C-alpha positions as CSV (number, residue, x, y, z in Angstrom):
1,M,101.5,192.0,228.4
2,K,100.9,188.4,227.9
3,P,100.1,187.2,224.1
4,L,98.1,184.2,223.5
5,I,99.9,180.8,223.8
6,R,99.7,177.6,222.5
7,L,100.9,174.2,223.8
8,L,104.4,173.2,222.0
9,A,104.4,169.6,223.4
10,I,102.9,167.3,220.9
11,C,104.3,164.0,221.7
12,C,106.7,161.8,224.2
13,F,109.4,159.5,223.3
14,I,111.1,156.8,225.5
15,A,115.0,157.2,225.7
16,L,115.5,153.2,226.4
17,A,118.8,153.7,227.6
18,C,118.1,155.6,230.6
19,G,114.3,155.5,230.9
20,V,113.7,159.3,230.5
21,R,110.9,160.8,228.5
22,A,110.7,164.3,227.3
23,D,108.7,166.3,224.7
24,A,109.7,165.0,221.1
25,T,108.9,168.5,219.7
26,A,111.1,170.5,222.3
27,S,113.7,167.8,223.1
28,A,115.8,167.7,220.2
29,E,115.7,171.4,219.0
30,Y,114.4,173.6,221.8
31,V,116.5,174.9,224.6
32,L,115.0,176.3,227.6
33,G,115.1,179.8,228.8
34,P,114.1,182.0,231.6
35,D,110.2,182.4,231.8
36,D,109.3,179.0,230.2
37,V,106.7,176.9,231.5
38,I,107.4,173.2,231.8
39,D,105.2,170.4,232.9
40,I,107.2,167.7,235.1
41,T,105.7,164.2,235.3
42,V,107.2,161.5,237.5
43,A,105.8,158.2,236.8
44,N,104.6,156.0,239.8
45,H,104.7,159.1,242.0
46,S,101.9,161.4,241.0
47,D,102.6,163.6,244.1
48,L,105.7,164.9,242.4
49,N,103.9,166.0,239.2
50,K,104.5,169.6,238.8
51,T,104.3,172.7,236.5
52,L,107.0,174.9,237.1
53,T,108.4,178.1,235.6
54,V,112.2,178.8,234.7
55,L,113.3,181.4,237.1
56,P,115.0,184.6,236.0
57,D,118.3,183.2,237.0
58,G,117.9,180.0,234.7
59,K,116.8,177.7,237.5
60,I,114.0,175.6,238.7
61,S,113.2,174.9,242.3
62,F,112.1,171.2,243.0
63,P,111.3,170.8,246.7
64,E,112.3,167.2,246.8
65,V,115.5,167.9,245.1
66,G,116.4,171.6,245.4
67,T,117.4,174.0,242.6
68,L,118.5,173.1,239.1
69,Q,119.8,174.8,236.1
70,A,117.3,174.5,233.4
71,A,118.3,177.4,231.2
72,G,120.5,176.3,228.4
73,K,119.3,172.5,228.4
74,T,116.8,170.7,226.3
75,P,113.9,169.1,228.2
76,T,115.4,165.5,227.8
77,A,118.8,166.7,229.4
78,L,116.9,168.3,232.1
79,A,114.6,165.4,232.8
80,A,117.7,163.0,233.1
81,E,119.3,165.2,235.4
82,L,116.1,165.5,237.6
83,Q,115.7,161.7,237.5
84,T,119.3,161.1,238.6
85,E,118.5,163.0,241.5
86,L,115.1,161.6,242.3
87,E,116.5,157.9,242.2
88,K,118.8,158.7,245.1
89,S,115.7,158.2,247.3
90,L,112.9,156.9,245.0
91,N,112.6,153.8,242.9
92,N,111.1,153.8,239.3
93,A,111.1,157.5,239.2
94,N,111.0,157.9,235.3
95,V,110.8,161.5,234.5
96,T,108.9,163.3,231.6
97,I,109.3,167.1,230.8
98,S,107.5,168.8,228.3
99,V,107.4,172.4,227.3
100,K,103.9,173.8,228.0
101,E,104.5,177.7,227.5
102,V,107.4,179.5,225.6
103,H,108.3,182.7,226.9
104,S,112.0,183.1,226.9
105,K,112.2,183.8,223.0
106,K,110.3,186.7,221.6
107,V,109.9,188.6,218.3
108,R,109.0,192.4,218.1
109,I,107.2,193.7,215.2
110,T,106.4,197.3,214.4
111,G,105.9,199.9,211.6
112,T,103.2,201.8,209.7
113,A,102.2,198.8,207.8
114,I,101.0,196.7,210.6
115,K,98.2,196.8,212.8
116,S,99.2,195.9,216.1
117,A,102.7,196.5,216.8
118,G,104.4,194.6,219.8
119,S,106.4,191.9,221.3
120,Y,105.2,188.3,220.7
121,D,106.4,184.6,222.0
122,L,108.5,183.0,219.4
123,K,107.0,179.5,218.8
124,N,108.9,176.6,217.2
125,G,108.9,177.1,213.5
126,Y,107.6,180.5,213.2
127,R,107.9,182.5,210.1
128,L,107.5,186.1,208.9
129,M,103.9,185.3,207.8
130,D,103.2,183.9,211.5
131,I,104.2,187.0,213.2
132,I,102.2,189.4,210.9
133,A,99.1,187.4,211.6
134,M,99.7,187.6,215.4
135,A,100.0,191.3,215.0
136,G,96.6,191.5,213.2
137,G,97.9,191.6,209.7
138,L,98.9,194.5,207.5
139,S,97.4,197.7,207.6
140,T,97.2,197.9,204.0
141,S,95.7,195.3,201.5
142,K,98.5,195.4,199.2
143,P,101.9,193.9,200.1
144,T,103.3,195.6,197.2
145,R,103.1,198.9,199.1
146,V,105.1,197.4,202.3
147,S,108.9,197.8,202.8
148,G,110.1,195.4,205.2
149,R,113.3,194.8,207.1
150,I,114.4,192.1,210.0
151,F,117.0,193.2,212.4
152,R,118.7,190.4,214.0
153,S,120.6,190.4,217.5
154,N,123.6,189.8,215.6
155,A,123.3,193.3,213.7
156,A,122.4,191.6,210.5
157,V,119.8,193.4,208.5
158,I,117.7,191.3,206.2
159,P,115.4,192.7,203.5
160,L,111.9,191.4,203.0
161,N,110.0,190.6,200.0
162,L,106.3,190.8,201.1
163,V,104.7,190.1,197.9
164,E,106.7,186.7,197.6
165,A,106.1,185.7,201.1
166,T,102.5,186.6,200.8
167,E,101.9,184.6,197.5
168,K,104.6,181.7,198.1
169,P,104.4,180.9,202.0
170,D,106.4,178.0,201.6
171,S,109.2,180.1,199.8
172,E,112.4,181.4,201.5
173,A,110.8,185.0,201.4
174,N,108.7,183.7,204.3
175,I,111.8,183.8,206.6
176,K,112.2,181.8,209.4
177,L,112.3,184.0,212.5
178,E,115.0,184.1,215.3
179,A,114.8,184.8,218.8
180,D,114.9,188.8,219.5
181,D,114.2,189.6,215.7
182,L,112.8,193.2,215.2
183,V,110.5,193.1,212.0
184,L,109.8,196.4,210.6
185,L,107.3,197.0,208.2
186,D,106.5,200.2,206.6
187,E,104.3,201.6,203.7
188,I,106.5,202.7,201.1
189,D,104.2,205.5,199.6
190,I,104.7,207.5,202.8
191,H,107.1,210.5,202.0
192,N,108.8,213.1,204.1
193,Q,107.5,211.3,207.4
194,V,109.2,210.1,210.6
195,H,108.1,207.1,212.9
196,V,108.0,206.7,216.5
197,I,107.6,203.3,217.8
198,G,107.8,201.7,221.4
199,Q,106.9,203.1,224.6
200,V,105.0,206.2,223.6
201,N,101.3,207.0,224.0
202,K,100.6,207.5,220.3
203,P,103.1,205.4,218.4
204,G,103.0,206.0,214.5
205,A,104.2,208.1,211.6
206,Y,104.5,212.0,211.7
207,D,104.9,214.8,209.2
208,L,108.6,216.1,209.0
209,D,109.0,219.8,208.8
210,E,111.9,222.0,209.3
211,N,110.9,222.7,213.0
212,L,110.3,219.0,214.1
213,N,113.1,217.9,216.4
214,I,113.1,214.7,218.8
215,V,111.6,216.5,221.8
216,R,108.8,217.9,219.7
217,L,108.3,214.5,218.0
218,I,107.8,212.9,221.3
219,S,105.3,215.5,222.5
220,E,103.2,214.9,219.2
221,A,103.3,211.3,220.2
222,N,101.7,212.1,223.6
223,G,104.6,211.7,225.5
224,P,106.6,208.5,226.8
225,T,104.7,205.8,228.8
226,D,105.6,204.9,232.5
227,K,107.4,201.9,231.2
228,A,109.6,204.0,228.8
229,A,113.2,203.2,229.0
230,L,114.4,206.8,228.0
231,R,118.0,206.2,228.6
232,Q,118.0,203.5,226.0
233,A,116.2,205.1,223.2
234,Y,117.6,205.3,219.6
235,I,117.1,206.7,216.2
236,L,117.1,204.0,213.6
237,R,118.2,205.3,210.1
238,G,118.5,202.6,207.3
239,N,120.8,200.2,208.9
240,T,122.4,202.7,211.4
241,Q,121.6,203.4,215.1
242,F,121.9,206.4,216.7
243,P,121.9,206.3,220.6
244,M,119.7,208.9,222.3
245,N,119.6,209.3,226.1
246,L,116.3,211.2,226.5
247,F,116.0,211.2,230.2
248,A,118.1,214.1,231.0
249,V,116.1,216.3,228.6
250,L,112.5,215.0,229.1
251,E,112.9,214.3,233.0
252,E,115.6,216.5,234.5
253,G,115.1,219.5,231.9
254,K,119.0,219.5,230.9
255,T,120.3,220.4,227.5
256,D,121.8,217.6,225.4
257,E,122.8,218.9,222.2
258,T,123.1,214.9,220.9
259,V,119.3,215.1,221.4
260,T,118.2,218.6,220.9
261,G,120.4,219.1,217.9
262,F,119.7,216.0,216.1
263,K,118.4,216.6,212.5
264,L,115.8,214.4,211.6
265,Q,115.4,212.8,208.2
266,P,112.6,211.4,206.2
267,G,112.3,207.7,207.1
268,D,113.8,207.9,210.6
269,V,112.6,206.0,213.3
270,L,112.6,206.8,216.7
271,F,112.3,203.7,219.1
272,I,111.9,203.8,222.9
273,P,112.3,200.5,224.5
274,E,110.2,199.1,227.4
275,I,112.3,199.0,230.8
276,E,113.7,195.7,231.1
277,R,114.7,195.8,234.7
278,R,111.9,194.6,237.1
279,F,111.2,193.7,240.7
280,G,108.6,191.3,242.0
281,V,106.1,191.5,244.8
282,M,104.4,188.3,245.7
283,G,102.3,186.9,248.6
284,Q,99.6,188.6,250.6
285,V,99.2,191.8,248.5
286,S,96.5,193.3,246.4
287,K,98.1,193.0,243.2
288,P,101.0,190.2,243.4
289,G,103.2,190.3,240.2
290,Y,106.2,191.8,238.3
291,Y,106.8,195.8,238.0
292,P,109.3,197.8,236.0
293,F,111.9,199.9,237.8
294,S,111.3,203.5,237.5
295,E,114.3,205.5,235.7
296,K,113.1,208.5,238.0
297,E,113.7,207.2,241.5
298,E,114.9,204.4,243.5
299,M,112.6,201.5,244.4
300,T,112.4,200.7,248.2
301,V,110.6,198.3,250.0
302,L,107.8,200.5,250.9
303,K,107.4,201.7,247.5
304,A,107.4,198.3,245.9
305,L,104.6,197.3,248.6
306,G,102.6,200.6,247.4
307,A,103.1,199.4,243.8
308,A,101.4,196.3,244.5
309,G,98.5,197.8,246.1
310,G,99.4,197.3,249.7
311,Q,99.2,194.4,252.0
312,L,96.1,192.2,252.5
313,P,94.3,192.0,256.0
314,D,96.2,188.5,256.8
315,A,99.6,189.9,255.8
316,D,102.5,189.2,258.3
317,L,104.5,192.2,257.8
318,K,106.9,191.5,260.5
319,H,108.3,188.4,258.7
320,A,108.4,189.9,255.1
321,G,111.7,189.0,253.3
322,I,113.4,189.9,250.0
323,I,114.6,187.2,247.6
324,R,117.7,188.0,245.9
325,T,119.8,185.8,243.5
326,V,123.5,186.0,244.7
327,N,126.1,183.9,242.7
328,G,123.3,181.7,241.0
329,K,122.0,181.0,244.7
330,A,118.4,182.5,245.7
331,E,118.8,184.2,249.3
332,M,116.1,185.5,251.6
333,T,116.9,188.7,253.5
334,K,114.2,189.2,256.3
335,I,112.6,192.6,256.5
336,N,110.3,193.9,259.3
337,I,107.9,196.3,257.6
338,E,105.6,196.6,260.6
339,D,108.5,198.4,262.3
340,M,108.9,200.8,259.3
341,L,105.2,201.7,259.5
342,K,104.4,201.9,263.2
343,K,107.9,202.8,264.6
344,G,109.4,204.7,261.8
345,K,112.4,202.5,261.9
346,M,113.5,202.8,258.3
347,T,117.1,201.1,258.1
348,S,115.2,197.9,256.7
349,N,113.6,200.1,253.8
350,I,116.4,199.0,251.5
351,T,116.7,199.7,247.8
352,L,115.5,197.0,245.7
353,Q,117.9,195.2,242.8
354,P,116.8,194.1,239.5
355,E,114.8,190.6,239.8
356,D,114.6,191.2,243.5
357,V,111.3,189.5,245.0
358,L,109.6,191.2,247.9
359,V,107.5,188.5,249.7
360,I,104.6,189.3,252.3
361,P,103.6,185.9,253.9
362,P,100.5,185.1,255.8
363,R,100.2,185.1,259.5
364,G,101.3,181.9,261.3
365,H,104.4,181.0,259.5
366,K,106.9,182.6,261.9
367,G,110.2,180.8,261.9
368,A,109.4,178.7,258.9
369,N,111.7,178.3,255.9
370,W,111.0,180.5,253.2
371,L,110.6,177.9,250.7
372,D,108.2,176.0,253.2
373,I,106.0,179.1,253.0
374,L,106.3,180.1,249.3
375,Y,105.7,176.6,248.0
376,P,102.2,175.6,249.4
377,L,101.1,179.2,248.5
378,E,102.1,179.2,245.0
379,I,103.4,182.7,245.4
380,F,105.6,182.4,242.9
381,N,103.1,181.0,240.1
382,L,102.9,184.5,238.7
383,F,104.6,185.9,235.7
384,G,108.3,184.9,235.8
385,I,108.4,183.1,239.1
386,R,106.3,180.3,239.7
387,L,106.3,177.4,241.7
388,G,103.9,174.7,240.4
389,R,102.4,171.5,242.0
């Protein structure tokens, strides 16, 4: 799911000492992270202008230079490093880097008082009312009927005053958001109910009776989605989280007293997060992109190819490969899928690891370096892996 984005780059400044330019809005404050999209402009060398996405391992791949660490740096610092590398072979290579899209920092918002719960990109300077607006606004017209809390990644719980935040958006009540915040907004006049949020087919509030347990609650919510991280679920009660490994009970039919014997109380929130582990399939396939790992089974090369809708007619299955980051370095392992399908040689049908990328090149690139193949095709120019021009 990709929410609407807006450009963060507002203006550029010139660092006279080193001749490096960077986006003024982002350079002083913003720190790059995985999946962020940046524009790189090299003065006097327009052929080097590119739009790149910071890879999951925090690096960017610039063909004339190689890989550079981007995550954890400001655009100014990254521009300076790139310029230093380019000046080894070029003259007057002044570099400008600006942030085009921010995807590494997100905020989640949910609860019975919000219209469209979900995860949204955190923009520079965003406050509570901004994320409420992105989520479609409150489901009630009366902020006095809303109780809110923010759960921070450092375990802090911040109570919210929706009335003051609505009436005085410049006040401290309209709190400035931080990356990974979870904003929970509930209608306070709902009694004797529990809530299910996250990866279920019918999130919402459900009446609590003496026979309602977690398994039945999930059933009333029409079950988990295919993206549900059942092993990472938890019950939120006040400021306390109770871990709930739902996989054994729901998928394996096992008995787990921690889950089946848990006594729900009014106001409890069952949260089932989305699977964060993912793999990529790029190149000559019907549906290139990223896919979540299933908790039910291992993901092999052939299963990954099937998840992406299979190969296109011009796909070169003999020279497929898996890109895997090892010790911060991207490595390619060659895979002969044609031998698997036609000769039953399944030794190459290996199990994928998180962030692995299965690449299916077009015919005619036998023996080429894998970066030479990927870059002109812009296979990485999807989701979290992009190689721009």
